[in-house]
N, C-alpha and C positions, 0 to 999 in steps of 0.2 A: 556416432561418436565411438572413437577408439576405446576399446575396453582396457581398464587399469591393469598393469602388470607390476606385481608387488616387487619392491626393491629390497635388497638385503638390509636388515636392521643393524644399527649400531648403537653404541651406548648413548650418542648424542642425537640419533635420528630414529624417530618412531614413526612407522607408516601405517595409516588407518585404512582398513579396507573400505571401499566406497561403492555404494549403490544409490541410484539417485532417489531421494525421498519422493513420495508421491504427491507432495505439494511443497511449495516453497515461498516465493513472493518476497518484494522489496518494499520499504517504506521510509518516509522521512517526515519530520515536522519541524516547523520554525514558528516563532511568535515574538512578539515585542519588538526590540531595537534590531532584531535579526530580520525584520519583514520591512517591506517599503512603507507601510502605513501603521504598523503595530497590531494589525488584525492577523490571528493565527492561520495557518495553512498547513494541510498534511497531504501526502501523496501516498499512493500504493499502486504498484503493478502486481496483479495476482497471477500466479504460475499455477497450472494444473493440468494433469494429464491422466489421472486415475480412473476417470469415468469417461465413457465414449461420447457423451453429450455435454459435457461440462464446458465446452466452448460456446455453447449457445446461451450467452448471457443476456440478461434483461434487467431493466430497472423496475422496481415497484414501490408502491406506497402502501404503508400499513397504518391505519388509524389506531388511536388509543381505544382500548376496549374495557379497561378496568379489570382484566384478568390477573390470575395470580398463578405463580409457578409452584407454590407450596407454602407451608407455615412460616417460613422465614422471609417471605416477601414483603417487606415494609413499605414499599413504594407502590407495587402493582403497576399495570400498564397505564400510564397517564400521559404518554407524549406520542404523537404521530411522528413517523420517520419514512425517508426514502432511502432505499438500499439497492444494491446490486446483488442479484443472486443468479442461479443458473438452472436450465432444464435438468431433469434427471436427479439422481440420488444425491449429488453434491449440493443441490439447492433445497433439500428437505432434511428437516431433523428426523432422524431415525426412531426416536422415542416419541415425540409429540406429533409428528407428521407435518409440522408448520413449516412454512417457507423461512428460510434463514438468510441473513444478509452476510456478505463478506466484506462490506464496507457500507457506510452510510452516515446520515445527518439527520437530527431530529428537528422539530418545529420550534425548540427552545434554544437552539444554537450550539448543541453538542455535536461534534463530528468524530468519527471513529474510522481508523483503518487497522487492519489486522494481518499479521504474518504468522506462519507456522514456527513453533519454537522446537526445533530439532533436538535441542540440549535439555528439554524439560520433559521429554517423553518417558514412559515407563521403560521403554527398551534401554534408553541411555542409563537410567537409574540402575536397572538390574544388571546391565553389562559392566558397570562400575562398582557393583557390590553394595548398592543402596536399595532400600525397600520402594515399592511402587507407591506413588502418592494418589494415583487416580482410582476411582471406582469404575472399573472398566466395564462393568455390566450394566449399572444404573445411572451413572453420573451424567450431568448435562455436558454437552459437547461445546466446543469452541465457537461453532456457528450460532448455537443457541444462546451462548453467553453474550454473542454481539447483539442478538435481538433484545435480550434483557437490558443490557447497557442503553441502547438506543431508546428503548420504550419507557424507561425509568429514570434515567439520570439527566440533570441539566448542569450539574457542576461536577468538576473533576473529583472532588471530595466524595461525591455521591457514588462515583464508580468505585473508589476505594472501599466505602461502606458495603456495596454490593458484593464485592470480593470477600470481604470478611464474613458477611451473612452466608456466602455459599461455600466457605472453605470445607465445612463438613456436610455439605449436601443442601442445607437450607430447606429441607422439607420437600425437595424435588424428587419424585419418583422413588421415594424410599431410600435414597442414595446417601452414603457416608462421606463422599467427597465429589468434587467435579470430575469430569472425564476430559480435562484440559491440558494442553501443551501449547500455549499460545502466547503472542506478544501482541498487545494493542497499544496504538498512540491515540490519544484522545485530547481534544480541546473543548473549552466551553466559551460563553458568549462574553466573559470577562477577560479574555486573552489568556487565561490559565491553560497549561498544557503539560502532559505527563506521558511517560511510557510505562506500561505495566506488564511485567513478565509474569507468567501465570502457569503453575503446574495444577495438581489435583487438589491439594489442600493448603497450598501456600502461594505467596505472590510477592513481587516487589513493586515499589513505586519509585520512578525516576524522574523527578521534577525537570522540566526543561527550563534551566537557569544557566546554561553556560554554552559557549560556542567551542566545538572540539576541533583543534587544529593539529597538524602534524608535529611529532616531536622531533628531536635532533636526529632520530634514527629514521625518519620518514614514516612513522606509524602512528596510528590513532590510538595511543595507550593510556590516556588519561582516565583516571578512575571513575566509575560511576557508582555511587553509593545509594543505599536504600533509604528512601525519604518517608516511609509510611508511618514511622513512629517519630518523625521529627515534625517541628513547627512548620507550617506551609508558609510560603510567600503570601504577602497581601494580595487581593484581586488586583490584576493589571500589573504586578510587579515581576511576573514570569517573563523571561527573554532569553532567547538563545536558539538552538537548534540540535537535533539528534536524529539518528537514523538506525534502522534495523534491517538485517537480511533475515537470518533464521536461527541465530543464537543469542542466548541471554548474555548480557554484559555487565549486570549488577554484581557487586561483590557482596554477597549474602549467603550465609551457610544456615541451613534449616536446622532444627533441633535433632533431626535424624543424622546429621552429618553430611547431607547431601549439598555440595556447594553449586550455587546458580552460575558462577563464572570461575573457570580455571584458566590461567594465563601465565605459565611459567616459562613458556618457549616461544619461538617464532613460528608461526603456522602459515605454511605457503602451499602452493599447488606446483608440483614438478611431475612432468610426464602423466599428466591425468590423474594424480594422486594427491591427497592431502598429507603433508609431511610436517612433523614437528621436530625442530632442530635448535641446537644452541640454547642458551639461557637467558634470552632477552625477551621480556614480555612485548607483545605487540598490538594488544587490544582485540585479538581474535581468540575466541574459545579454543582451547587445546583439544577439546573433544569434538568440535564440529568436524563431521566426516563428509560434508557436501562440498565437493570442489567448487560449484558455483557459489554456494553460500559464503565460502571464504573469498573468492574473486569479487563478488558483488559488493562486499563490504567496503573495500577500499574505493572502488569505482563510484559508489555512492558518496563516500567521504569527501573525495577530491572535488565533487560537484557541490557538496554542502559548505566546505570551508573556503571556498573562493570569496573574494570581496564584495561580490554583488548582494544587496538585499533581495531577500526572497519575496515572491507573490505568486499568485496561481499561474501566471504566464510563465514564470520562470521554471516551474515544475513541468509544465506542459511543453512549451518552447517559446524561446524569448530571444530577440536580438539584444545582446549586451556589449559592453566594452571589451574588446579584445585585450587579453593580457599576456602579452609575449608570445604569441602563437601565430602571428601573421595577421595582416589586416582585415581579411574578410571571414576569418574563422571565428565568428562571434555569435553563433546561436548556442544557447544553453538549453538542455533539457535533460531531465532525468526519465520521464516516461517514455520518450522515444529513443533513448540512447542506445546506439549499437556500436560504441567506440568511435575511433577517428575516422573521418571521411574527408575527402574522397578515398577509396580503398577498393580492393578486388573483393570479390565475393567472400563472405566471412562466416564463420560459425557463430551463432549469436547466444550459445549456451551460457557464457561466463558474462554476459552483459546485463544491463538493467532491463532492457527490452529483450526478452528471449523468444525462442520460436514455440515455447510453451506458455507464453504470456497469453491470457484469455480476455483480460480487460485491464484499463487503467482507470484511476479516478484521482482527482485533485479537488480538495474541499476547502473552501476559504470562509472565514467566520467573521465574527464581530469583536468589538472592543467596547470598553466602558464609555459611555456617551453615545453610542450608536442608538438610533431609535428601533422600535418594534420588538425589543427584548429577544434578540437572536433570530428573528423571522426571516432576515435577509442572508442568512447563511446559504451558501451556494455549493452545489455538488456538480463539478464536471466530470463527465464520463466519456470513456472511449470503449465502445462495446465490441471489442476485437483486439487483436494484437496491437498495441498503441502506436507503434512506429508506422503502420499502414492505415491507422485509423484517424477519425477526427473526434475531438472533444466537444461535447454538447452539455450546456448548462442547465441544471435543474434546481428548483427551489422546493425543499421539503414542505414548507408551509402553503404551497400551491395545494396541496392534498391530492395530487394526482401526478402522473407520468404521461408524456405525450404518446398517442397511439403510434406515432411513426417510428418510435423506437422499439416497439414489440417485436420486430424482426430485423432490427438494424445489424444484428450479428451476421445475417445472410450477406449484406452488402459488404461488410468488412471482410468476410470470408472470401468473397469474390475478388477483392483487391488482394488478399493474402495469396491466392492462387498465382498471382503475377510475380511474385517474389520467391515463392518456394515450389518445389516440384513434388506434388503429391496427388493421389486421386481419390482417397478415402477420406472424406471430411471428418469423420469421427476418430476418437482417439482409442488406440489399444495399447497404449503404454508410452513411454519416453522416446522410443525410437521407432514406432510403427504408426500406420494409420496417417493422419494429419501430421504427425511428428516425425515422419520418415527422413525428411530432408532438414538438417540442421543449419544448412547454409543459405544465407539470404543473398538474393541478386541485388547487388547494390545499385546496378545501372537503372534497373526497374524501379528500384526504391527512390533514388535521388538523382538519376541522370548520369551521363557519360562525362568524365573529366575531359575527354578530348573535345567535347562540345562546350567547354567552359562551365559545365555542371558538376555533379557528383558529390557536393557538400548538401548538408541538411537543408531541405526545402528548395533546393535550386532546380531540381527537375523530377522526372518519373512521377510516381504517386504523390510524393510530398510536395511537389510544386503546387498542385491545387488543394491538397489537404491543408498545407500551412496557410495557403491563401484564404480558404474558408474559415479556418480557425481565426486568423488575423482579423477578417469581416466580423466574426461573431464576438471576438475580444473587444473591439471598438464599440460595437452595439452594446455590449454587456456594461463596459465602463461608464457609457452615458446613461443607460438605464439605472444602474446602481447609484450613480451620483445623484439622480433625480430622486430615487427612492429614500436616500439618506436625508432628504429634507424633512421627512417624516410628517407630511402632509395628509397622508391617506388614512382612512378608517381601517380598522382590521378587515372588514368585509371587502373593501376596495382593493386593499393591498392583496388579498388572496385572489380575487378575481383577475387582477392585473398580472400577478405573477403566473398564474396558470395560462393566461391568454398569450403573454410573451414568450414563454418557455415553448409553448406549442408552435408559435409562429417561427421561432428560431430553429426548432428541430425540423420542421417542414423544409425550410430553406436549406439548412445544412445537409440533410440527407439528399434532397434532390440534386444539388450541385456535387456532392460527393460521388453519388451513383454515376452522374453523367460526366464527371471529371473536369468540371468548370468552377469558376470563381465568382461569387456574387459581385455586382457592381457596388462600389463603395458608395 
């Protein structure tokens, strides 16, 4: 990537120095009338490059064990969950030594995705003249907090309570606050959903009750308010969608004076620089210094505010009605999006699928009236860069993950070698090792336009990857329809879920490695 060159500052233009944060990610959530069936769904692509083996991602299941993190742990570990983690230090909590999830769902129907909160860090606070909110030495990290949420909460309200209980450490490791700068999107089995923006000793709650569309200026500038001290909607009354890249969006000011959201200007990327100019708020945090974080925000927004109802397929890849962009350009995807196709080879650093994306997940939940108390919640995972990977369904209530997925990252890395030029599989930073090449080979990915291919799923790796996923989608829809009849005992349900997901994983992996599509 071209290094940024500072432009001359003027009274109306402020240039922020930019270095890539060591982690980023994109996420979105929808529920209620914004989904095809009222069931909530969340999506995340994880971007990571700060550890050499953080690309070696694996699913895992953690059973409830009754453990406690400290004197403030009112819930203790009471639910099993399935999450995605990674080999090496990025998958292990530095204080407890425990495996930590970067997304997951529990066996009571609560789903969680997480992204880094650049504008909530200690560095951002001090650089703007505010005190540090984190206990940087003893506080629990964002990854450990993910574990606590998944193992302890079944309602969105319980996530809020857990955050209140840990604002001042909660008895964890003798800490006075968390060591967190994170944004989590969660849903529960009643269809309730919220986004929590979290620093060390404070947080906001942004209930998902609106659909955010572009304003007259073409921006997503509608205000987000803090709902943690307001009356909550009734169970099942949540409806709408929201998304986050890496900056907080809720208008809330802490007692210290630290603002969670600053938006007095238009924030854009010019010549690989983040630039604030003018006096028109645009829904982008003026302090965000990641060019990718700024660019990905609107790219997620334009996919969330189109007229299609959302479901798990929509976030992965789904053929939808084309709206004014030509007859065949009708595939929608957030997880696999590298922008417009067909196209010449392109850098993916500013897209939702990035060259540093290490996994994707889409989690679909339950609503009021569904049987089995959230046990049908499903976590679809792509164990590698999503645009060259395949999504595989997992059920947290199954209590296990298929053995076939323990080294799936090797299969996806082999496909990734077909679209990027690199020799070292490990990462040594944003632009070296596996990340030396930022430009994806679009012909290897989706085929050649000269051959009538080149669009999503038409050729290349995606032709069979999409074919495999479409086969899995159809199998899943039939299976879940049968499960929702509610005729199984809990023991039968657990056994059937485990056997089914293992069979699907085995077939998906075999065909993906071989470059073939299962027979319908």
